[in-house]
N, C-alpha and C positions, 0 to 999 in steps of 0.2 A: 372493317371487321378485325377483331382481335384474333391473333393466331392462337389456336387451341393447343395447349400443352398438356399432354396426357402422361400422368405419372401414377403408376400403381403403387399403393402404399399398403404393405402388409400390416395387419394389426399385431402389435407387439405388447406384451404385458410389461408394463413399466413398474419397477419396484416403487412402492409408496414410500415417500420420504416422511421422516418424523415431523410432527407438527412443530412449526417454528414458533418460538416465543420471543425471538429476538427482533432486531431491526436491521434494515439495510440503509446504508448512508454513504455519502461521499465526504471524506475527511481530508483536511490538509495534512500533508506529510512534512514534518520539520526535522532536520538533522542538525543537532548542535555542533557536529564536527564539520559541517559543510557551510562555508560562508555564503550568505545570501544578502549582501548589502546591509548586514547588521540585523536583519529581520529575525534571524534564527535565535537571537537573544530573547525574543518575546514570543517565540513559537508562532510567528507569522510567516506566511509564504508570499504575501503581497502587502503593500502598504495599507494601513487602515483605511476603510471606506473606498478602496479601489477593487476592481475586479478584472478577471481575464475572461473573455468570451470566446468560445470555440464552436464552430459549426461542425456538423457531422461530416466526417471524411468520406471521400468518394474517389474512385479510380475510373479512368476512361479507357476502354479497350474497343478498338475498331469502331470508334464513334459512339459507343454505348457507354452510358454512365452507370456504374455500379456503386451504390452506397453501402458502406460498411455498417449495416444496421443489425446484423445478426438474424434477419428475418427473410432471407433469400435462400430458398432451397436449391437454387441453381448456382450458388456461389462455389468457388473452387474448394473452400475448406469443408463444404458439405459433400461435394462429389468425391473428395479424397479420403473420406472415411471408409476404411477397408471392410470393417465389420458391417455386414449387410443389415443385421437387425438393429445395430446401433444407429446406422444411417437412416433407416426407416423410422426409428423412434424420434430422431432429431427432426426429420421432415414433418412427422405428425405433430410435434410440439410447435414448430414454426407455423404450420397451417392453423392450428388451434388459436394461436395468438393473432394471426392475421384475420381469422374469422371473427374473433372478438372485436378487433379494431373496426372491421367492416360493419359489423352489426351495430356497434355503439356510435360510430362517427358517420357512416354513410347509410345507415338503416338498410343495409344490404345483408340478407341472411344467406350464408353459404355453408354447406356441410364440409368439414375438413376432408372427409373421405371421397368427395366428389371428384371423379376422374378429370373433369374439366374445371377444376378449382380455380386455377390462375386466370383462365379466360373469363371467369365470372367476377373476379376482383375489380372493383371500380375505383377505389381510392388509394389503397396501399400496395400498388404494384411496385416491384423492386426498383424500377427506373423512374418513378414519378417524382421529378424534381420539385414540383409544387408542394409536395408533402415533405419529403426527406430533406430538401434543401433548406427548410425552415427549422429543422431540429437543431437546437443549440444548447450549450451549457454556459451558465454564468457562475464563475468560480471565485470565491473569496476566502477569507480566513475562518468563516463560520462553517460548522458541520451542516450538510444538507441531508435531511431525512428523506428517504424514498419510500413510497407506499404503492408499489406496483399492483397490488391487489385491488386497490380502490381508485387509483389515479392512472389513467391510460398514458398520459405524458411520461410519468415515471416508469411505466412498463416499457415504453419505447426507449427511454434513456438507459435503462438497465440492460436491455438486449444489446444496445449499441456499445456501451462501455465494455461489456463482456466480450464483444467481438472486435475490440480495438478501434472503434469508431471515433474515439476522442484521444488524441495523442497526449493530452495533459493529465489524463486520469489512468492510473495503473489499476489492474484488475484485482490487486490484493496489496496488503501491507508489505508482504515479502517482496513483491515485484517493485513497489515504490522504493523500498530500501536498496534494492539492487540497481535500479535504473535512475534513481534520484528524481522521479516525477514528483510534481508538487502536490498532487492529490491522489487518493486511492479509494477504491470501492471496498467498503467494510461490511462484511456479512456476519451478524451475530446470530447464528442458527444453533439453538440448543435443544437437544432432546434430553430425556431424563438420564440416559447413560452418559451423555456428554457432560451434563452438570456434575454427575458423580466423579467423572474423570477430572474435571476442572477443580473440584473441591480437593481431591487427593493431591493434585499437583500443587495447589496453593498451600495446602498443609505441609507438604514436603519442603516447599520453598521457605515457608515461615520457620519451620524447625531448623532448616539449614542456616537461616539468618540468625536465629537465636544462638546456635552453636558458634557461628563466626563472631558474633557480638561478644561472647564470653572468652573465646580462645584465640581469635585472630581479628581483633578490632581494626587493625590497620588494613587488612585485606578487605573488610567490609567498607572501609573508607574509600578505597580505590574502586570497588564495585559501584558504590553510590556515585562517585565522581563520573563513572562511565554511563550509568543508567538514568540518573536524574537530569532532566533537561536543564535544570538550574544548578547542576553540580559544581559549576565554576565558582559558586559562592562559598563552597566548603573550604575551610582553612584548617590548619593544625589546631586552632582554638575552637573549632566547632565541637559542640558537646556530642558525645557518643549517643546520647538519647535522641538528639535531633536527627542524626543519621539513621538511627534505628527506626524512628517514627516515619521518616521520609520513605525508607525502603518498605515499611509495612504498608504505606499508602500505595506505593508502586505495585507491589505484589498483588494487592487486592484490586488492582485495576481502577484506582481512584485518581490516578495522575493524568499525564498528557495522553497516555494510551489506556483505554478502558477495556481492552481485551484481556480478561483475567487469565485465560489459558496461555496466551502469548507472553504476558508479563511474568507469570510464574516460571514458564519454560526458559525465558531469557535470563532470569535471575539464577536459576539452577545451572544454566550453561556457563554464565560468568563465574559462578562459584567454583566451577571445575577447572577454570584457567589458573595458571600459575600466578603468584603475586607479582612476579617480574613483568609478565605480559600485561596484567591489569594496571600496574603502575605506569608502564610506558604508554599504554593507550590513554590513561588519564593525563599524562604529560602532553601527548599529542593534542588531545581535546582542548586543554587549557591554553596550550601554546598557540593554537589556532584562534582562540578567543582573544588573547592578548596581542595578536599579530606578530608573534615570534615566528610563526609559520604562516605563509601567505600563498594565495593562489595567483599564479602568473597568467598572462593572456594565453599561454600555450596549454592551459588547463592543468598544469602540473603544480604540485605543492613544493614550495622552496623554503629553506631557512632564510629569514629576512636579512639578518645582519651580514651574512657571508654569501648570500645568493646561491646556496647549494641546493640542487634539485634532490628531493627526497622520495618522490613517487607520485603516482596519479591519485591514490586514495589512501585512507587510513591503514588498510592492510599492507599496502606497499611501504608506507612510512614505518609501520611497526617492524616489518622484516628488515628494512634498512637500518633502523636504530638497534636492532638486536644483533646485527652482524658485528663481530668484534673489531672488524676493520674500521668501523665507523664510531668507535667509542668516544672519540673527541667530540663529534657532533652531538652524541647523546649527552655527554657531560655539559656541553654548552646549554642545550635546551633544559636539561634537568636543573641546572643552577638557576636559570632564569625563572622557571616555573615554581621551583621549591621556594624561591624568594617570595613569590606572591602568596604561597601557602603559609609562610611564616608570619605574615602580617596580621 
């Protein structure tokens, strides 16, 4: 006999979300400033035709296995929600998803509001290793489109990723950028108001680019160096029109990142930086490419010729090189990198 777990769920009015016209996908995250066995030069995260496979994570407490699938209303992250209505809404959503999975996969019809809901679940119980132990992700260099509305396997993967069930996949681009995870969950959810906002941002970024092109072309050069994944190819001989065209492609979301809002915001943000900071960041990026800056086994970045530790990440190195006390090191790196720019 299965133990009956009774949970009263109050009906909560959930705000209707705007109709999505976008897509959900798992994308590889590449950082030109972070060395990855040379793969970063080609926007790869693994070698061509190779993959990393990860099974759904689980934790064991008191002999019980709990899978991080995002579909367990008894999980600590659900119990810890202080807002009673928000917790009830989350439980309602979990039960609706489980009810769908049970209906489609086990031909078991359960009503989400049933007080004995979990005692009637036959296949998708929170601790069923025969189900959750087989959930896995195969990750490579290609974008994986998810269709959770029409594909139940994708629905399970989406909940698991959002709940931290796969250590290789960040829940957003911003998280991947911060944590350096190799893949991230990308949601392109647009409503009419969002589209309008994106258009305004893009137009603002394009107008700013036009202004920089006419008044501060060198600053635009450094911005392009930082934002274009292939910016290392730019030299002092690169035509201004080429840089302008590449940044136009970037702002419009037609480059390695197709999130138009994020691209426009990132360009505007970089345009607000000082030309000094932009140049030093460009020097750091190219110095890493040419191995003037290398990563040692301790995870720290070092200047290669003198083995001077510069910091853990680009931000640390930027602050190090901006410090007047380290002008000699800045001069060394600047001379080496500018020599490549003059070719």
